[in-house]
A tleap script that builds the chain and sets N, CA, C and O, in Angstrom:
source leaprc.protein.ff14SB
mol = sequence {
  NMET THR THR ILE THR GLY ASN SER GLY LEU
  THR ASP SER LEU LYS ALA ILE ASN SER GLY
  PRO ALA VAL ASN PRO SER ALA ARG ALA LYS
  SER GLY PHE ALA THR LEU ASP GLN GLY ASP
  PHE LEU LYS LEU LEU VAL THR GLN LEU GLN
  GLN GLN ASP PRO LEU ALA PRO VAL ASP ASN
  LYS GLU MET LEU ALA GLN MET ALA GLN PHE
  SER THR LEU ALA GLY SER THR GLU THR ASN
  ALA THR LEU ALA ASP ILE SER GLY LYS LEU
  ASP ALA LEU ILE GLN VAL GLN LYS ALA ALA
  ALA ASN PRO VAL THR THR PRO ALA CASN
}
set mol.1.N position { 136.744 12.263 32.665 }
set mol.1.CA position { 137.815 12.258 33.772 }
set mol.1.C position { 138.479 10.969 33.990 }
set mol.1.O position { 137.833 9.924 33.899 }
set mol.2.N position { 139.633 10.977 34.250 }
set mol.2.CA position { 140.367 9.642 34.277 }
set mol.2.C position { 140.141 8.855 35.528 }
set mol.2.O position { 140.062 9.466 36.594 }
set mol.3.N position { 140.035 7.609 35.494 }
set mol.3.CA position { 139.838 6.501 36.729 }
set mol.3.C position { 141.117 6.596 37.272 }
set mol.3.O position { 142.128 6.597 36.570 }
set mol.4.N position { 141.124 6.692 38.754 }
set mol.4.CA position { 142.196 6.649 39.440 }
set mol.4.C position { 142.155 5.280 40.274 }
set mol.4.O position { 141.322 4.864 41.079 }
set mol.5.N position { 143.472 4.674 39.749 }
set mol.5.CA position { 143.626 3.457 40.563 }
set mol.5.C position { 144.752 3.360 41.516 }
set mol.5.O position { 145.701 4.113 41.300 }
set mol.6.N position { 144.812 2.559 42.541 }
set mol.6.CA position { 145.776 2.556 43.395 }
set mol.6.C position { 145.772 4.095 44.221 }
set mol.6.O position { 146.739 4.850 44.314 }
set mol.7.N position { 144.522 4.295 44.731 }
set mol.7.CA position { 144.367 5.674 45.333 }
set mol.7.C position { 144.620 5.826 46.715 }
set mol.7.O position { 143.915 6.549 47.420 }
set mol.8.N position { 145.705 5.107 47.196 }
set mol.8.CA position { 146.033 5.350 48.662 }
set mol.8.C position { 146.235 6.842 49.042 }
set mol.8.O position { 145.827 7.358 50.083 }
set mol.9.N position { 147.030 7.558 47.894 }
set mol.9.CA position { 147.516 8.870 48.226 }
set mol.9.C position { 146.155 9.801 48.364 }
set mol.9.O position { 146.003 10.722 49.167 }
set mol.10.N position { 145.159 9.309 47.331 }
set mol.10.CA position { 143.894 10.071 47.353 }
set mol.10.C position { 143.162 10.007 48.851 }
set mol.10.O position { 142.670 10.983 49.417 }
set mol.11.N position { 143.194 8.763 49.323 }
set mol.11.CA position { 142.531 8.332 50.492 }
set mol.11.C position { 143.126 9.266 51.598 }
set mol.11.O position { 142.413 9.979 52.304 }
set mol.12.N position { 144.417 9.208 51.688 }
set mol.12.CA position { 145.065 9.762 52.592 }
set mol.12.C position { 144.977 11.432 52.573 }
set mol.12.O position { 145.003 12.129 53.588 }
set mol.13.N position { 144.886 11.840 51.440 }
set mol.13.CA position { 144.660 13.394 51.323 }
set mol.13.C position { 143.043 13.767 51.575 }
set mol.13.O position { 142.718 14.926 51.832 }
set mol.14.N position { 142.186 12.827 51.492 }
set mol.14.CA position { 140.799 13.051 51.897 }
set mol.14.C position { 140.667 13.035 53.320 }
set mol.14.O position { 139.958 13.857 53.900 }
set mol.15.N position { 141.356 12.082 53.955 }
set mol.15.CA position { 141.426 11.893 55.303 }
set mol.15.C position { 141.998 13.198 56.064 }
set mol.15.O position { 141.504 13.552 57.134 }
set mol.16.N position { 142.958 13.826 55.516 }
set mol.16.CA position { 143.711 14.930 56.080 }
set mol.16.C position { 142.825 15.964 55.852 }
set mol.16.O position { 142.857 16.811 56.745 }
set mol.17.N position { 141.954 16.207 54.852 }
set mol.17.CA position { 141.041 17.316 54.735 }
set mol.17.C position { 139.957 17.106 55.785 }
set mol.17.O position { 139.622 18.031 56.525 }
set mol.18.N position { 139.478 16.052 55.847 }
set mol.18.CA position { 138.352 15.630 56.773 }
set mol.18.C position { 138.683 15.763 58.240 }
set mol.18.O position { 137.768 15.923 59.048 }
set mol.19.N position { 139.982 15.705 58.637 }
set mol.19.CA position { 140.340 15.546 60.029 }
set mol.19.C position { 140.755 16.945 60.506 }
set mol.19.O position { 141.662 17.065 61.330 }
set mol.20.N position { 140.143 17.943 60.030 }
set mol.20.CA position { 140.305 19.462 60.347 }
set mol.20.C position { 139.645 19.546 61.868 }
set mol.20.O position { 139.352 18.518 62.478 }
set mol.21.N position { 139.463 20.712 62.354 }
set mol.21.CA position { 138.963 20.797 63.502 }
set mol.21.C position { 137.434 20.250 63.646 }
set mol.21.O position { 136.652 20.228 62.697 }
set mol.22.N position { 137.144 19.849 64.852 }
set mol.22.CA position { 135.957 18.924 65.117 }
set mol.22.C position { 134.655 20.080 64.739 }
set mol.22.O position { 134.547 21.222 65.186 }
set mol.23.N position { 133.894 19.491 63.940 }
set mol.23.CA position { 132.659 20.013 63.591 }
set mol.23.C position { 131.522 19.265 63.978 }
set mol.23.O position { 131.493 18.036 63.926 }
set mol.24.N position { 130.404 20.108 64.440 }
set mol.24.CA position { 129.200 19.317 64.807 }
set mol.24.C position { 128.706 18.708 63.661 }
set mol.24.O position { 128.613 19.422 62.662 }
set mol.25.N position { 128.340 17.443 63.581 }
set mol.25.CA position { 127.804 16.693 62.436 }
set mol.25.C position { 126.587 17.276 61.850 }
set mol.25.O position { 126.419 17.138 60.638 }
set mol.26.N position { 125.631 17.970 62.621 }
set mol.26.CA position { 124.438 18.419 62.118 }
set mol.26.C position { 124.781 19.753 61.406 }
set mol.26.O position { 124.135 20.041 60.398 }
set mol.27.N position { 125.795 20.627 61.874 }
set mol.27.CA position { 126.236 21.717 61.203 }
set mol.27.C position { 126.828 21.462 59.947 }
set mol.27.O position { 126.590 22.239 59.022 }
set mol.28.N position { 127.733 20.264 59.743 }
set mol.28.CA position { 128.349 19.891 58.540 }
set mol.28.C position { 127.147 19.483 57.569 }
set mol.28.O position { 127.207 19.826 56.388 }
set mol.29.N position { 126.273 18.899 57.955 }
set mol.29.CA position { 125.172 18.369 57.099 }
set mol.29.C position { 124.554 19.648 56.598 }
set mol.29.O position { 124.337 19.719 55.388 }
set mol.30.N position { 124.278 20.547 57.279 }
set mol.30.CA position { 123.699 21.862 56.825 }
set mol.30.C position { 124.347 22.663 55.724 }
set mol.30.O position { 123.898 23.124 54.675 }
set mol.31.N position { 125.576 22.690 56.299 }
set mol.31.CA position { 126.557 23.560 55.207 }
set mol.31.C position { 126.925 22.907 54.038 }
set mol.31.O position { 127.114 23.519 52.987 }
set mol.32.N position { 127.041 21.687 54.153 }
set mol.32.CA position { 127.609 20.781 52.930 }
set mol.32.C position { 128.939 21.214 52.481 }
set mol.32.O position { 129.864 21.196 53.293 }
set mol.33.N position { 129.141 21.622 51.206 }
set mol.33.CA position { 130.350 22.023 50.564 }
set mol.33.C position { 130.669 23.439 50.884 }
set mol.33.O position { 131.730 23.902 50.466 }
set mol.34.N position { 129.825 24.201 51.612 }
set mol.34.CA position { 130.194 25.475 51.994 }
set mol.34.C position { 131.190 25.699 52.900 }
set mol.34.O position { 131.582 26.857 53.044 }
set mol.35.N position { 131.803 24.582 53.710 }
set mol.35.CA position { 132.813 24.477 54.522 }
set mol.35.C position { 134.284 24.359 54.004 }
set mol.35.O position { 135.314 24.530 54.657 }
set mol.36.N position { 134.140 24.002 52.581 }
set mol.36.CA position { 135.302 23.782 51.805 }
set mol.36.C position { 135.893 25.275 51.526 }
set mol.36.O position { 135.132 26.221 51.324 }
set mol.37.N position { 137.030 25.384 51.530 }
set mol.37.CA position { 137.842 26.781 51.200 }
set mol.37.C position { 138.943 26.377 50.005 }
set mol.37.O position { 139.064 25.275 49.470 }
set mol.38.N position { 139.685 27.561 49.754 }
set mol.38.CA position { 140.735 27.468 48.668 }
set mol.38.C position { 141.751 26.367 48.990 }
set mol.38.O position { 142.072 25.591 48.089 }
set mol.39.N position { 142.288 26.247 50.238 }
set mol.39.CA position { 143.205 25.339 50.552 }
set mol.39.C position { 142.753 23.824 50.318 }
set mol.39.O position { 143.532 22.951 49.935 }
set mol.40.N position { 141.428 23.623 50.588 }
set mol.40.CA position { 140.912 22.335 50.217 }
set mol.40.C position { 140.867 21.992 48.796 }
set mol.40.O position { 141.134 20.859 48.397 }
set mol.41.N position { 140.482 23.108 47.907 }
set mol.41.CA position { 140.453 22.797 46.362 }
set mol.41.C position { 141.902 22.667 45.966 }
set mol.41.O position { 142.072 21.900 45.019 }
set mol.42.N position { 142.993 23.230 46.461 }
set mol.42.CA position { 144.378 23.210 46.104 }
set mol.42.C position { 144.767 21.660 46.434 }
set mol.42.O position { 145.288 20.952 45.572 }
set mol.43.N position { 144.492 21.215 47.671 }
set mol.43.CA position { 144.864 19.843 48.138 }
set mol.43.C position { 144.156 18.812 46.960 }
set mol.43.O position { 144.795 17.972 46.326 }
set mol.44.N position { 142.900 19.036 46.838 }
set mol.44.CA position { 142.288 18.160 45.808 }
set mol.44.C position { 142.916 18.081 44.348 }
set mol.44.O position { 142.954 17.094 43.612 }
set mol.45.N position { 143.394 19.349 44.114 }
set mol.45.CA position { 143.919 19.556 42.571 }
set mol.45.C position { 145.158 18.882 42.575 }
set mol.45.O position { 145.447 18.097 41.672 }
set mol.46.N position { 146.002 19.155 43.632 }
set mol.46.CA position { 147.444 18.535 43.626 }
set mol.46.C position { 147.304 16.986 43.834 }
set mol.46.O position { 148.120 16.286 43.235 }
set mol.47.N position { 146.401 16.399 44.582 }
set mol.47.CA position { 146.255 15.045 44.638 }
set mol.47.C position { 145.870 14.467 43.209 }
set mol.47.O position { 146.423 13.482 42.719 }
set mol.48.N position { 144.932 15.142 42.643 }
set mol.48.CA position { 144.452 14.747 41.327 }
set mol.48.C position { 145.529 14.678 40.361 }
set mol.48.O position { 145.519 13.777 39.523 }
set mol.49.N position { 146.560 15.636 40.397 }
set mol.49.CA position { 147.573 15.634 39.396 }
set mol.49.C position { 148.630 14.555 39.717 }
set mol.49.O position { 149.185 13.911 38.827 }
set mol.50.N position { 148.896 14.377 41.123 }
set mol.50.CA position { 149.755 13.122 41.546 }
set mol.50.C position { 149.249 11.905 41.136 }
set mol.50.O position { 150.014 11.013 40.770 }
set mol.51.N position { 148.029 11.760 41.155 }
set mol.51.CA position { 147.445 10.414 40.890 }
set mol.51.C position { 147.073 10.126 39.534 }
set mol.51.O position { 146.724 8.987 39.224 }
set mol.52.N position { 147.122 11.172 38.602 }
set mol.52.CA position { 146.812 10.651 37.200 }
set mol.52.C position { 147.684 9.810 36.499 }
set mol.52.O position { 148.887 9.778 36.758 }
set mol.53.N position { 147.134 9.094 35.584 }
set mol.53.CA position { 148.038 8.188 34.829 }
set mol.53.C position { 148.766 8.961 33.751 }
set mol.53.O position { 148.174 9.553 32.848 }
set mol.54.N position { 150.084 8.927 33.892 }
set mol.54.CA position { 151.186 9.546 32.995 }
set mol.54.C position { 150.796 9.244 31.436 }
set mol.54.O position { 151.035 10.063 30.549 }
set mol.55.N position { 150.182 8.005 31.201 }
set mol.55.CA position { 149.910 7.712 29.770 }
set mol.55.C position { 148.389 8.105 29.267 }
set mol.55.O position { 148.028 7.920 28.105 }
set mol.56.N position { 147.683 8.578 30.122 }
set mol.56.CA position { 146.338 9.204 29.755 }
set mol.56.C position { 146.009 10.300 30.778 }
set mol.56.O position { 145.159 10.142 31.654 }
set mol.57.N position { 146.792 11.515 30.604 }
set mol.57.CA position { 146.681 12.533 31.564 }
set mol.57.C position { 145.331 13.227 31.425 }
set mol.57.O position { 144.684 13.106 30.384 }
set mol.58.N position { 144.900 13.940 32.436 }
set mol.58.CA position { 143.710 14.681 32.429 }
set mol.58.C position { 143.494 15.561 31.035 }
set mol.58.O position { 144.468 16.076 30.487 }
set mol.59.N position { 142.429 15.668 30.612 }
set mol.59.CA position { 142.027 16.560 29.457 }
set mol.59.C position { 142.342 17.960 29.853 }
set mol.59.O position { 141.975 18.481 30.906 }
set mol.60.N position { 143.146 18.596 28.801 }
set mol.60.CA position { 143.279 20.056 29.025 }
set mol.60.C position { 142.188 20.885 29.280 }
set mol.60.O position { 142.312 21.814 30.078 }
set mol.61.N position { 140.977 20.639 28.621 }
set mol.61.CA position { 139.686 21.269 29.023 }
set mol.61.C position { 139.166 21.198 30.298 }
set mol.61.O position { 138.529 22.096 30.849 }
set mol.62.N position { 139.503 19.894 30.859 }
set mol.62.CA position { 138.825 19.768 32.175 }
set mol.62.C position { 139.882 20.478 33.239 }
set mol.62.O position { 139.461 20.947 34.297 }
set mol.63.N position { 141.094 20.515 32.928 }
set mol.63.CA position { 141.954 21.342 33.748 }
set mol.63.C position { 141.880 22.690 33.722 }
set mol.63.O position { 142.099 23.322 34.755 }
set mol.64.N position { 141.587 23.275 32.636 }
set mol.64.CA position { 141.233 24.640 32.362 }
set mol.64.C position { 140.034 24.878 33.179 }
set mol.64.O position { 140.058 25.781 34.016 }
set mol.65.N position { 139.082 24.216 33.027 }
set mol.65.CA position { 137.853 24.364 33.772 }
set mol.65.C position { 137.904 24.212 35.419 }
set mol.65.O position { 137.050 24.710 36.152 }
set mol.66.N position { 138.915 23.532 35.835 }
set mol.66.CA position { 139.132 23.536 37.237 }
set mol.66.C position { 139.675 24.789 37.703 }
set mol.66.O position { 139.221 25.400 38.670 }
set mol.67.N position { 140.817 25.224 36.882 }
set mol.67.CA position { 141.631 26.384 37.082 }
set mol.67.C position { 140.707 27.508 37.107 }
set mol.67.O position { 140.839 28.324 38.019 }
set mol.68.N position { 139.757 27.678 36.208 }
set mol.68.CA position { 138.835 28.733 36.172 }
set mol.68.C position { 137.834 28.714 37.500 }
set mol.68.O position { 137.450 29.743 38.058 }
set mol.69.N position { 137.527 27.557 37.850 }
set mol.69.CA position { 136.740 27.566 39.026 }
set mol.69.C position { 137.400 28.097 40.246 }
set mol.69.O position { 136.806 28.691 41.146 }
set mol.70.N position { 138.882 27.799 40.205 }
set mol.70.CA position { 139.726 28.172 41.389 }
set mol.70.C position { 139.757 29.596 41.213 }
set mol.70.O position { 139.496 30.305 42.184 }
set mol.71.N position { 140.062 30.147 40.020 }
set mol.71.CA position { 140.095 31.601 39.824 }
set mol.71.C position { 138.736 32.408 40.422 }
set mol.71.O position { 138.820 33.434 41.097 }
set mol.72.N position { 137.521 31.777 40.061 }
set mol.72.CA position { 136.281 32.344 40.533 }
set mol.72.C position { 136.157 32.252 42.011 }
set mol.72.O position { 135.640 33.166 42.653 }
set mol.73.N position { 136.638 31.124 42.594 }
set mol.73.CA position { 136.385 31.088 43.996 }
set mol.73.C position { 137.333 32.005 44.789 }
set mol.73.O position { 137.008 32.469 45.882 }
set mol.74.N position { 138.642 32.277 44.134 }
set mol.74.CA position { 139.464 33.337 44.716 }
set mol.74.C position { 138.897 34.759 44.725 }
set mol.74.O position { 138.861 35.525 45.688 }
set mol.75.N position { 138.424 34.992 43.375 }
set mol.75.CA position { 137.824 36.195 43.162 }
set mol.75.C position { 136.571 36.642 44.028 }
set mol.75.O position { 136.371 37.801 44.392 }
set mol.76.N position { 135.807 35.618 44.288 }
set mol.76.CA position { 134.436 35.750 45.115 }
set mol.76.C position { 134.982 35.915 46.681 }
set mol.76.O position { 134.321 36.589 47.471 }
set mol.77.N position { 136.001 35.380 47.017 }
set mol.77.CA position { 136.440 35.322 48.343 }
set mol.77.C position { 137.060 36.896 48.748 }
set mol.77.O position { 136.940 37.541 49.789 }
set mol.78.N position { 137.710 37.189 47.570 }
set mol.78.CA position { 138.230 38.529 47.796 }
set mol.78.C position { 137.037 39.546 47.696 }
set mol.78.O position { 136.945 40.443 48.534 }
set mol.79.N position { 136.224 39.429 46.791 }
set mol.79.CA position { 135.091 40.425 46.887 }
set mol.79.C position { 134.295 40.497 48.139 }
set mol.79.O position { 133.819 41.573 48.501 }
set mol.80.N position { 134.109 39.270 48.900 }
set mol.80.CA position { 133.443 39.097 50.048 }
set mol.80.C position { 134.020 39.828 51.095 }
set mol.80.O position { 133.339 40.496 51.873 }
set mol.81.N position { 135.450 39.722 51.166 }
set mol.81.CA position { 136.110 40.451 52.147 }
set mol.81.C position { 136.023 42.002 51.941 }
set mol.81.O position { 135.798 42.848 52.806 }
set mol.82.N position { 136.231 42.171 50.717 }
set mol.82.CA position { 136.061 43.898 50.516 }
set mol.82.C position { 134.620 44.452 50.890 }
set mol.82.O position { 134.440 45.537 51.444 }
set mol.83.N position { 133.667 43.612 50.535 }
set mol.83.CA position { 132.251 44.004 50.849 }
set mol.83.C position { 132.037 44.110 52.529 }
set mol.83.O position { 131.502 45.022 53.160 }
set mol.84.N position { 132.568 43.017 52.962 }
set mol.84.CA position { 132.486 43.198 54.464 }
set mol.84.C position { 133.264 44.213 55.095 }
set mol.84.O position { 132.792 44.605 56.162 }
set mol.85.N position { 134.357 44.759 54.714 }
set mol.85.CA position { 135.020 45.831 55.024 }
set mol.85.C position { 134.355 47.007 54.720 }
set mol.85.O position { 134.349 47.865 55.602 }
set mol.86.N position { 133.726 47.273 53.549 }
set mol.86.CA position { 132.713 48.486 53.243 }
set mol.86.C position { 131.731 48.397 54.183 }
set mol.86.O position { 131.546 49.409 54.859 }
set mol.87.N position { 130.939 47.276 54.432 }
set mol.87.CA position { 129.932 47.150 55.217 }
set mol.87.C position { 130.348 47.705 56.723 }
set mol.87.O position { 129.545 48.450 57.285 }
set mol.88.N position { 131.244 47.453 57.204 }
set mol.88.CA position { 131.862 47.937 58.483 }
set mol.88.C position { 132.086 49.433 58.649 }
set mol.88.O position { 131.866 50.035 59.700 }
set mol.89.N position { 132.551 49.998 57.501 }
set mol.89.CA position { 132.824 51.252 57.275 }
set mol.89.C position { 131.673 52.196 57.326 }
set mol.89.O position { 131.604 53.250 57.959 }
set mol.90.N position { 130.644 51.559 56.433 }
set mol.90.CA position { 129.222 52.261 56.401 }
set mol.90.C position { 128.480 52.209 57.724 }
set mol.90.O position { 127.755 53.159 58.017 }
set mol.91.N position { 128.605 51.167 58.552 }
set mol.91.CA position { 128.098 51.014 59.873 }
set mol.91.C position { 128.646 52.156 60.658 }
set mol.91.O position { 127.900 52.910 61.284 }
set mol.92.N position { 129.859 52.284 60.634 }
set mol.92.CA position { 130.491 53.128 61.506 }
set mol.92.C position { 130.142 54.663 61.033 }
set mol.92.O position { 129.998 55.532 61.893 }
set mol.93.N position { 130.025 54.932 59.782 }
set mol.93.CA position { 129.514 56.105 59.449 }
set mol.93.C position { 128.169 56.632 59.721 }
set mol.93.O position { 127.881 57.820 59.868 }
set mol.94.N position { 127.216 55.418 59.782 }
set mol.94.CA position { 125.766 55.674 60.007 }
set mol.94.C position { 125.863 56.030 61.670 }
set mol.94.O position { 125.082 56.903 62.051 }
set mol.95.N position { 126.631 55.511 62.542 }
set mol.95.CA position { 126.683 55.583 63.867 }
set mol.95.C position { 127.070 57.221 64.137 }
set mol.95.O position { 126.534 57.995 64.931 }
set mol.96.N position { 128.066 57.441 63.298 }
set mol.96.CA position { 128.502 58.876 63.447 }
set mol.96.C position { 127.450 59.886 63.029 }
set mol.96.O position { 127.247 60.889 63.713 }
set mol.97.N position { 126.822 59.651 61.985 }
set mol.97.CA position { 125.817 60.485 61.465 }
set mol.97.C position { 124.618 60.644 62.621 }
set mol.97.O position { 124.135 61.707 63.011 }
set mol.98.N position { 124.299 59.402 63.025 }
set mol.98.CA position { 123.201 59.307 64.241 }
set mol.98.C position { 123.606 60.077 65.444 }
set mol.98.O position { 122.771 60.785 66.008 }
set mol.99.N position { 124.866 59.988 65.892 }
set mol.99.CA position { 125.243 60.757 66.968 }
set mol.99.C position { 125.316 62.169 66.722 }
set mol.99.O position { 125.107 62.963 67.640 }
set mol.100.N position { 125.636 62.601 65.391 }
set mol.100.CA position { 125.528 64.114 65.067 }
set mol.100.C position { 124.262 64.700 64.906 }
set mol.100.O position { 124.111 65.917 65.017 }
set mol.101.N position { 123.251 63.852 64.629 }
set mol.101.CA position { 121.804 64.221 64.419 }
set mol.101.C position { 121.203 64.586 65.863 }
set mol.101.O position { 120.393 65.494 66.050 }
set mol.102.N position { 121.750 63.701 66.905 }
set mol.102.CA position { 121.073 63.847 68.120 }
set mol.102.C position { 122.205 64.449 68.989 }
set mol.102.O position { 122.945 63.675 69.597 }
set mol.103.N position { 122.377 65.776 69.079 }
set mol.103.CA position { 123.504 66.197 70.098 }
set mol.103.C position { 122.978 66.175 71.417 }
set mol.103.O position { 121.831 66.491 71.733 }
set mol.104.N position { 124.079 65.699 72.325 }
set mol.104.CA position { 123.921 65.536 73.655 }
set mol.104.C position { 123.747 67.212 74.232 }
set mol.104.O position { 124.471 68.142 73.879 }
set mol.105.N position { 122.795 67.283 75.031 }
set mol.105.CA position { 122.719 68.650 75.777 }
set mol.105.C position { 122.865 68.290 77.196 }
set mol.105.O position { 122.375 67.306 77.750 }
set mol.106.N position { 123.713 69.347 77.793 }
set mol.106.CA position { 123.797 69.298 79.223 }
set mol.106.C position { 123.296 70.578 79.769 }
set mol.106.O position { 123.419 71.693 79.264 }
set mol.107.N position { 122.642 70.212 81.006 }
set mol.107.CA position { 121.909 71.392 81.727 }
set mol.107.C position { 123.095 72.347 82.078 }
set mol.107.O position { 124.244 71.972 82.316 }
set mol.108.N position { 122.624 73.701 82.074 }
set mol.108.CA position { 123.550 74.648 82.471 }
set mol.108.C position { 123.397 74.879 83.884 }
set mol.108.O position { 122.279 74.961 84.392 }
set mol.109.N position { 124.449 74.985 84.538 }
set mol.109.CA position { 124.640 75.280 85.948 }
set mol.109.C position { 124.444 76.784 86.215 }
set mol.109.O position { 124.566 77.229 87.356 }
savepdb mol mol.pdb
quit
């Protein structure tokens, strides 16, 4: 990886990422990088591209590896959303089945 010199832009970008909504420090320590999302990844990637030395750009293999990581992240995020949707629908179906198995009887007048 290329060494970054004159990294005031990088520092500003990192400050912007870290200045998001207030998070309990103990919660942040527990979750680690789990709090980072696609937006954070894109900010870091763009900052890296802006700060690279034009005479010695980032190796193509490294850039492809980072793009593959981003694609994997996007795919897993979409999969998680889909699974959460399926789970909600299955929970609703189970509730309906339980209600159908236990019919409510009313006393005859």
